[in-house]
N, C-alpha and C positions, 0 to 999 in steps of 0.2 A: 502494500500498498503506500502510495505517496505524501507526501506532504498538501496535497491539494485534495484528494480526495476524504470524505467522509467514511465515518463507521455508519457498518448499516445498522438501522433502528432497533434498540432492544424491542419485543414483540411480544414477549411473554416472558415467564420464567418456572423452572422446575418443581415440581410440584416437591420432591422428594429435597431436593438441597438448596432450591433455590437458587443457581446459579441461573445467570440472565442468555437468552437464550435468544437468535435474531428470527427469522423467515426460512432461512438454509439451514437451521441447526435443529429449531421443536422437531420432536416427534410426537405425534400424536394417539395415544391407548386409550379405547373405550369413555373419550370424551375429556379424557385430562389430559393436558401437557409434561411433559417431560424431558429430557436431557438423554443423552446416546446412553451416559453411564445409566439410567435408571430405565429407560422403560421394560415391564413387563413383557415376561414373555410369554409368547399366545400357544395355549392350549389346545390341547381335541376339544375341550369341549369349550369353545369361543365362538364356536361356530352354531351353538345349537339355539341365538339367542337366548332375549335378558331371560338371565335365572328369578326363581320365587322369590320374592321381599322374603327376610323371615322377621320380618315385622310386623305384619299379618298374618288373623289368622285364615285356617279357607273357609268359605259360609258352610255352619250345619243347618241344613234346615232341621228343626224338633218339630215332628209329626205330631205330638203329644201338645202341643200351646196351639190355643187358635185367638189372636190376639181380638178378632170379631167381638169374641164371646165375652172376654175379659171385659173392651170395651164395657158393651151390656150391662152385663154383671154392674158394675162401676156407677153406669146409671143409676139402673135402679135402685141401686143403694144408693146412692144422692136424692133420690125420687124420694126415696124413702124416710128419710132422715127428716126433708119437708117439711114431712103431716106428723110427725114423733113432739 
């Protein structure tokens, strides 16, 4: 680089080490910016799509509960208390 050339602007920083990166040196992995040293290795499971989140429980239908019946019984109880 000569004295008249300006250095390339920093466009991102490595998530792992904080190293400043230019457009030529940054590496993207799963939507995150890394430097060449810290970019994660791609595994065979990476091509299968997004993994299920461990923070959400699967929706399980409880067939023994009727929200509509619970609502009506609650109304009946409230209505009866008005006459007592």
